N, C-alpha and C positions, 0 to 999 in steps of 0.2 A: 520316505524316510521320516520318522518321528523324532522330535527332540525331547530329551528328558527335561525335568523341571529345572535343573541347574543350567542347562544350555539355554533354556527360554529366558532366564534372568539375564544372560549375557548378550542377548540380541539387542542391538542398538540401531536406531534409525539414522538416516543421513541428516546433516544440519541444513542442507539446502534442498528443499522439496519444491514441487510445482505449486503447492498451496502457499508456501512462503513467498515464492517469486511472484505469484499472482497478487498476493496482498501488498507486497512492496510496489508493484506496478500500479495498483489502484491507489495507494497512498500518494505516489508521485503525481498521478493524474489529478487527484483531488486537490493537492496543494497547488498545482499549476492553475487549475480552474478557479480556486479561491483567490490566487494572486491576480488573475485576469479580472475577476469580478471587482476586487478592491481597487485595482488600478483604473478600471473603467469608471467606477464611482468617484474616485478622486479627480479624474480628468473632467467628468461632467460637473462636479462641484466648482472647480476652478474656471471652467469655460461658461458656467451658468447656463448650461443646456440641459434642462430637466425634462425633456420630452419623453 
């Protein structure tokens, strides 16, 4: 079945795709890792353990 030109313009993709979910998961992972790194740095500065 072939679509004509008018029908092709009406085709819409879904709002939630696997690429979108993957990017959100990577964003959350990156933010958590950044928080851990900053937290560890702050803890080392206050405990004066710079090893």
